[in-house]
Biopython code that builds the backbone (N, CA, C, O; Angstrom):
import numpy as np
from Bio.PDB.StructureBuilder import StructureBuilder

atoms = [
    (1, "UNK", "N", (38.756, -4.808, -23.619)),
    (1, "UNK", "CA", (38.200, -3.485, -23.800)),
    (1, "UNK", "C", (37.518, -2.999, -22.515)),
    (1, "UNK", "O", (37.667, -1.838, -22.133)),
    (2, "UNK", "N", (36.786, -3.870, -21.862)),
    (2, "UNK", "CA", (36.115, -3.489, -20.623)),
    (2, "UNK", "C", (37.111, -3.105, -19.530)),
    (2, "UNK", "O", (36.892, -2.101, -18.853)),
    (3, "UNK", "N", (38.203, -3.865, -19.326)),
    (3, "UNK", "CA", (39.160, -3.442, -18.297)),
    (3, "UNK", "C", (39.735, -2.052, -18.561)),
    (3, "UNK", "O", (39.932, -1.279, -17.624)),
    (4, "UNK", "N", (40.004, -1.730, -19.812)),
    (4, "UNK", "CA", (40.541, -0.407, -20.132)),
    (4, "UNK", "C", (39.536, 0.684, -19.777)),
    (4, "UNK", "O", (39.911, 1.739, -19.267)),
    (5, "UNK", "N", (38.283, 0.428, -20.046)),
    (5, "UNK", "CA", (37.244, 1.412, -19.704)),
    (5, "UNK", "C", (37.093, 1.568, -18.205)),
    (5, "UNK", "O", (36.945, 2.682, -17.703)),
    (6, "UNK", "N", (37.131, 0.450, -17.486)),
    (6, "UNK", "CA", (37.047, 0.518, -16.024)),
    (6, "UNK", "C", (38.240, 1.268, -15.448)),
    (6, "UNK", "O", (38.096, 2.035, -14.496)),
    (7, "UNK", "N", (39.409, 1.048, -16.023)),
    (7, "UNK", "CA", (40.600, 1.746, -15.569)),
    (7, "UNK", "C", (40.436, 3.250, -15.757)),
    (7, "UNK", "O", (40.763, 4.024, -14.856)),
    (8, "UNK", "N", (39.940, 3.668, -16.903)),
    (8, "UNK", "CA", (39.730, 5.094, -17.163)),
    (8, "UNK", "C", (38.670, 5.681, -16.225)),
    (8, "UNK", "O", (38.823, 6.796, -15.726)),
    (9, "UNK", "N", (37.611, 4.932, -15.993)),
    (9, "UNK", "CA", (36.585, 5.401, -15.052)),
    (9, "UNK", "C", (37.176, 5.569, -13.655)),
    (9, "UNK", "O", (36.863, 6.528, -12.950)),
    (10, "UNK", "N", (38.028, 4.633, -13.265)),
    (10, "UNK", "CA", (38.667, 4.731, -11.955)),
    (10, "UNK", "C", (39.575, 5.949, -11.892)),
    (10, "UNK", "O", (39.605, 6.642, -10.875)),
    (11, "UNK", "N", (40.317, 6.223, -12.964)),
    (11, "UNK", "CA", (41.151, 7.424, -13.004)),
    (11, "UNK", "C", (40.305, 8.687, -12.856)),
    (11, "UNK", "O", (40.674, 9.607, -12.126)),
    (12, "UNK", "N", (39.176, 8.724, -13.548)),
    (12, "UNK", "CA", (38.275, 9.876, -13.443)),
    (12, "UNK", "C", (37.750, 10.028, -12.019)),
    (12, "UNK", "O", (37.668, 11.138, -11.492)),
    (13, "UNK", "N", (37.402, 8.920, -11.413)),
    (13, "UNK", "CA", (36.882, 8.940, -10.050)),
    (13, "UNK", "C", (37.935, 9.499, -9.102)),
    (13, "UNK", "O", (37.612, 10.296, -8.220)),
    (14, "UNK", "N", (39.189, 9.092, -9.273)),
    (14, "UNK", "CA", (40.266, 9.595, -8.408)),
    (14, "UNK", "C", (40.483, 11.091, -8.609)),
    (14, "UNK", "O", (40.712, 11.825, -7.647)),
    (15, "UNK", "N", (40.412, 11.537, -9.851)),
    (15, "UNK", "CA", (40.576, 12.973, -10.129)),
    (15, "UNK", "C", (39.446, 13.778, -9.490)),
    (15, "UNK", "O", (39.684, 14.836, -8.907)),
    (16, "UNK", "N", (38.234, 13.282, -9.601)),
    (16, "UNK", "CA", (37.097, 13.973, -8.972)),
    (16, "UNK", "C", (37.235, 13.984, -7.456)),
    (16, "UNK", "O", (36.939, 14.988, -6.808)),
    (17, "UNK", "N", (37.680, 12.883, -6.901)),
    (17, "UNK", "CA", (37.877, 12.811, -5.454)),
    (17, "UNK", "C", (38.892, 13.857, -5.006)),
    (17, "UNK", "O", (38.677, 14.537, -4.002)),
    (18, "UNK", "N", (39.992, 13.993, -5.741)),
    (18, "UNK", "CA", (41.017, 14.972, -5.384)),
    (18, "UNK", "C", (40.475, 16.402, -5.473)),
    (18, "UNK", "O", (40.754, 17.233, -4.609)),
    (19, "UNK", "N", (39.708, 16.676, -6.514)),
    (19, "UNK", "CA", (39.138, 18.009, -6.676)),
    (19, "UNK", "C", (38.146, 18.326, -5.559)),
    (19, "UNK", "O", (38.140, 19.436, -5.026)),
    (20, "UNK", "N", (37.327, 17.369, -5.214)),
    (20, "UNK", "CA", (36.347, 17.580, -4.154)),
    (20, "UNK", "C", (37.042, 17.772, -2.810)),
    (20, "UNK", "O", (36.598, 18.569, -1.984)),
    (21, "UNK", "N", (38.131, 17.042, -2.593)),
    (21, "UNK", "CA", (38.883, 17.208, -1.342)),
    (21, "UNK", "C", (39.468, 18.616, -1.260)),
    (21, "UNK", "O", (39.454, 19.231, -0.194)),
    (22, "UNK", "N", (39.979, 19.127, -2.374)),
    (22, "UNK", "CA", (40.490, 20.499, -2.390)),
    (22, "UNK", "C", (39.387, 21.496, -2.044)),
    (22, "UNK", "O", (39.610, 22.434, -1.278)),
    (23, "UNK", "N", (38.216, 21.295, -2.601)),
    (23, "UNK", "CA", (37.087, 22.181, -2.293)),
    (23, "UNK", "C", (36.690, 22.092, -0.823)),
    (23, "UNK", "O", (36.384, 23.107, -0.198)),
    (24, "UNK", "N", (36.695, 20.882, -0.272)),
    (24, "UNK", "CA", (36.325, 20.747, 1.140)),
    (24, "UNK", "C", (37.353, 21.426, 2.034)),
    (24, "UNK", "O", (36.997, 22.007, 3.059)),
    (25, "UNK", "N", (38.622, 21.357, 1.652)),
    (25, "UNK", "CA", (39.655, 22.064, 2.426)),
    (25, "UNK", "C", (39.429, 23.573, 2.376)),
    (25, "UNK", "O", (39.556, 24.259, 3.389)),
    (26, "UNK", "N", (39.094, 24.082, 1.195)),
    (26, "UNK", "CA", (38.822, 25.513, 1.046)),
    (26, "UNK", "C", (37.622, 25.923, 1.894)),
    (26, "UNK", "O", (37.657, 26.943, 2.583)),
    (27, "UNK", "N", (36.571, 25.127, 1.839)),
    (27, "UNK", "CA", (35.358, 25.419, 2.620)),
    (27, "UNK", "C", (35.697, 25.454, 4.103)),
    (27, "UNK", "O", (35.241, 26.338, 4.828)),
    (28, "UNK", "N", (36.496, 24.493, 4.553)),
    (28, "UNK", "CA", (36.871, 24.454, 5.965)),
    (28, "UNK", "C", (37.678, 25.691, 6.359)),
    (28, "UNK", "O", (37.460, 26.261, 7.429)),
    (29, "UNK", "N", (38.601, 26.102, 5.502)),
    (29, "UNK", "CA", (39.423, 27.280, 5.791)),
    (29, "UNK", "C", (38.594, 28.557, 5.851)),
    (29, "UNK", "O", (39.000, 29.542, 6.469)),
    (30, "UNK", "N", (37.443, 28.535, 5.211)),
    (30, "UNK", "CA", (36.587, 29.720, 5.199)),
    (30, "UNK", "C", (35.429, 29.607, 6.193)),
    (30, "UNK", "O", (34.425, 30.309, 6.078)),
    (31, "UNK", "N", (35.587, 28.718, 7.165)),
    (31, "UNK", "CA", (34.701, 28.738, 8.308)),
    (31, "UNK", "C", (33.562, 27.743, 8.358)),
    (31, "UNK", "O", (32.736, 27.818, 9.267)),
    (32, "UNK", "N", (33.485, 26.822, 7.426)),
    (32, "UNK", "CA", (32.376, 25.872, 7.479)),
    (32, "UNK", "C", (32.896, 24.454, 7.691)),
    (32, "UNK", "O", (32.899, 23.625, 6.781)),
    (33, "UNK", "N", (33.332, 24.207, 8.908)),
    (33, "UNK", "CA", (33.892, 22.905, 9.255)),
    (33, "UNK", "C", (32.868, 21.789, 9.100)),
    (33, "UNK", "O", (33.211, 20.689, 8.668)),
    (34, "UNK", "N", (31.626, 22.059, 9.446)),
    (34, "UNK", "CA", (30.590, 21.022, 9.357)),
    (34, "UNK", "C", (30.393, 20.559, 7.918)),
    (34, "UNK", "O", (30.267, 19.362, 7.660)),
    (35, "UNK", "N", (30.366, 21.496, 6.987)),
    (35, "UNK", "CA", (30.204, 21.144, 5.578)),
    (35, "UNK", "C", (31.414, 20.336, 5.105)),
    (35, "UNK", "O", (31.256, 19.325, 4.421)),
    (36, "UNK", "N", (32.613, 20.777, 5.467)),
    (36, "UNK", "CA", (33.828, 20.058, 5.072)),
    (36, "UNK", "C", (33.823, 18.638, 5.627)),
    (36, "UNK", "O", (34.218, 17.700, 4.933)),
    (37, "UNK", "N", (33.386, 18.475, 6.852)),
    (37, "UNK", "CA", (33.305, 17.135, 7.444)),
    (37, "UNK", "C", (32.301, 16.260, 6.701)),
    (37, "UNK", "O", (32.550, 15.073, 6.492)),
    (38, "UNK", "N", (31.182, 16.830, 6.307)),
    (38, "UNK", "CA", (30.183, 16.073, 5.550)),
    (38, "UNK", "C", (30.743, 15.613, 4.198)),
    (38, "UNK", "O", (30.513, 14.485, 3.764)),
    (39, "UNK", "N", (31.474, 16.503, 3.556)),
    (39, "UNK", "CA", (32.073, 16.161, 2.262)),
    (39, "UNK", "C", (33.083, 15.036, 2.443)),
    (39, "UNK", "O", (33.100, 14.083, 1.664)),
    (40, "UNK", "N", (33.909, 15.141, 3.447)),
    (40, "UNK", "CA", (34.911, 14.095, 3.682)),
    (40, "UNK", "C", (34.251, 12.760, 4.018)),
    (40, "UNK", "O", (34.758, 11.703, 3.645)),
    (41, "UNK", "N", (33.137, 12.810, 4.713)),
    (41, "UNK", "CA", (32.400, 11.571, 4.983)),
    (41, "UNK", "C", (31.905, 10.926, 3.696)),
    (41, "UNK", "O", (31.961, 9.706, 3.542)),
    (42, "UNK", "N", (31.427, 11.744, 2.781)),
    (42, "UNK", "CA", (30.970, 11.212, 1.496)),
    (42, "UNK", "C", (32.139, 10.654, 0.691)),
    (42, "UNK", "O", (31.983, 9.666, -0.027)),
    (43, "UNK", "N", (33.303, 11.277, 0.807)),
    (43, "UNK", "CA", (34.479, 10.799, 0.079)),
    (43, "UNK", "C", (34.943, 9.429, 0.575)),
    (43, "UNK", "O", (35.589, 8.688, -0.166)),
    (44, "UNK", "N", (34.622, 9.094, 1.808)),
    (44, "UNK", "CA", (34.972, 7.771, 2.330)),
    (44, "UNK", "C", (34.286, 6.670, 1.521)),
    (44, "UNK", "O", (34.857, 5.598, 1.321)),
    (45, "UNK", "N", (33.079, 6.929, 1.063)),
    (45, "UNK", "CA", (32.376, 5.955, 0.231)),
    (45, "UNK", "C", (33.131, 5.724, -1.078)),
    (45, "UNK", "O", (33.204, 4.598, -1.570)),
    (46, "UNK", "N", (33.690, 6.796, -1.635)),
    (46, "UNK", "CA", (34.480, 6.669, -2.862)),
    (46, "UNK", "C", (35.711, 5.808, -2.594)),
    (46, "UNK", "O", (36.062, 4.957, -3.412)),
    (47, "UNK", "N", (36.356, 6.020, -1.475)),
    (47, "UNK", "CA", (37.535, 5.224, -1.137)),
    (47, "UNK", "C", (37.206, 3.743, -1.044)),
    (47, "UNK", "O", (37.961, 2.904, -1.534)),
    (48, "UNK", "N", (36.083, 3.423, -0.419)),
    (48, "UNK", "CA", (35.685, 2.019, -0.286)),
    (48, "UNK", "C", (35.410, 1.394, -1.653)),
    (48, "UNK", "O", (35.791, 0.250, -1.901)),
    (49, "UNK", "N", (34.762, 2.126, -2.524)),
    (49, "UNK", "CA", (34.455, 1.611, -3.855)),
    (49, "UNK", "C", (35.711, 1.505, -4.711)),
    (49, "UNK", "O", (35.804, 0.637, -5.579)),
    (50, "UNK", "N", (36.665, 2.376, -4.472)),
    (50, "UNK", "CA", (37.915, 2.333, -5.226)),
    (50, "UNK", "C", (38.643, 1.012, -4.995)),
    (50, "UNK", "O", (39.186, 0.429, -5.934)),
    (51, "UNK", "N", (38.656, 0.546, -3.769)),
    (51, "UNK", "CA", (39.307, -0.727, -3.468)),
    (51, "UNK", "C", (38.641, -1.863, -4.239)),
    (51, "UNK", "O", (39.328, -2.740, -4.761)),
    (52, "UNK", "N", (37.333, -1.856, -4.315)),
    (52, "UNK", "CA", (36.605, -2.889, -5.051)),
    (52, "UNK", "C", (36.924, -2.817, -6.544)),
    (52, "UNK", "O", (37.129, -3.844, -7.192)),
    (53, "UNK", "N", (36.964, -1.599, -7.082)),
    (53, "UNK", "CA", (37.269, -1.427, -8.504)),
    (53, "UNK", "C", (38.676, -1.944, -8.809)),
    (53, "UNK", "O", (38.876, -2.629, -9.812)),
    (54, "UNK", "N", (39.642, -1.629, -7.966)),
    (54, "UNK", "CA", (41.005, -2.102, -8.177)),
    (54, "UNK", "C", (41.065, -3.623, -8.131)),
    (54, "UNK", "O", (41.747, -4.247, -8.945)),
    (55, "UNK", "N", (40.356, -4.216, -7.184)),
    (55, "UNK", "CA", (40.329, -5.673, -7.082)),
    (55, "UNK", "C", (39.713, -6.277, -8.356)),
    (55, "UNK", "O", (40.226, -7.266, -8.881)),
    (56, "UNK", "N", (38.632, -5.694, -8.844)),
    (56, "UNK", "CA", (37.981, -6.188, -10.047)),
    (56, "UNK", "C", (38.904, -6.075, -11.241)),
    (56, "UNK", "O", (38.986, -7.006, -12.044)),
    (57, "UNK", "N", (39.598, -4.964, -11.379)),
    (57, "UNK", "CA", (40.544, -4.786, -12.482)),
    (57, "UNK", "C", (41.667, -5.810, -12.414)),
    (57, "UNK", "O", (42.090, -6.338, -13.442)),
    (58, "UNK", "N", (42.149, -6.090, -11.218)),
    (58, "UNK", "CA", (43.207, -7.077, -11.057)),
    (58, "UNK", "C", (42.744, -8.447, -11.523)),
    (58, "UNK", "O", (43.477, -9.150, -12.218)),
    (59, "UNK", "N", (41.540, -8.828, -11.148)),
    (59, "UNK", "CA", (40.996, -10.122, -11.543)),
    (59, "UNK", "C", (40.789, -10.174, -13.062)),
    (59, "UNK", "O", (41.097, -11.181, -13.699)),
    (60, "UNK", "N", (40.274, -9.099, -13.631)),
    (60, "UNK", "CA", (39.996, -9.064, -15.069)),
    (60, "UNK", "C", (41.269, -9.081, -15.901)),
    (60, "UNK", "O", (41.276, -9.599, -17.017)),
    (61, "UNK", "N", (42.350, -8.514, -15.362)),
    (61, "UNK", "CA", (43.598, -8.420, -16.110)),
    (61, "UNK", "C", (44.472, -9.655, -15.940)),
    (61, "UNK", "O", (45.451, -9.835, -16.664)),
    (62, "UNK", "N", (44.114, -10.507, -14.976)),
    (62, "UNK", "CA", (44.930, -11.694, -14.697)),
    (62, "UNK", "C", (44.889, -12.646, -15.903)),
    (62, "UNK", "O", (43.845, -12.818, -16.532)),
    (63, "UNK", "N", (46.040, -13.260, -16.214)),
    (63, "UNK", "CA", (46.052, -14.217, -17.322)),
    (63, "UNK", "C", (45.182, -15.423, -17.008)),
    (63, "UNK", "O", (45.070, -15.861, -15.863)),
    (64, "UNK", "N", (44.584, -15.930, -18.041)),
    (64, "UNK", "CA", (43.671, -17.063, -17.864)),
    (64, "UNK", "C", (44.397, -18.351, -18.166)),
    (64, "UNK", "O", (43.808, -19.428, -18.076)),
]
sb = StructureBuilder()
sb.init_structure("model")
sb.init_model(0)
sb.init_chain("A")
sb.init_seg("    ")
for serial, (resi, resn, name, xyz) in enumerate(atoms, 1):
    if name == "N":
        sb.init_residue(resn, " ", resi, " ")
    sb.init_atom(name, np.array(xyz, "f"), 0.0, 1.0, " ", f" {name:<3s}", serial, name[0])
structure = sb.get_structure()
């Protein structure tokens, strides 16, 4: 049950990341490159955590 919940949370995190990236692209196109760069920097933290979540899910789903 826990792996399924973690998987869904990871899916939500990826969807939010994609939406935020779209917003940062829009902000950049409308003249605020500094803000867009700050947003992309924050998204890097999500990417790093995503790798950890995937690794944890792999370990949890592995047959015992």
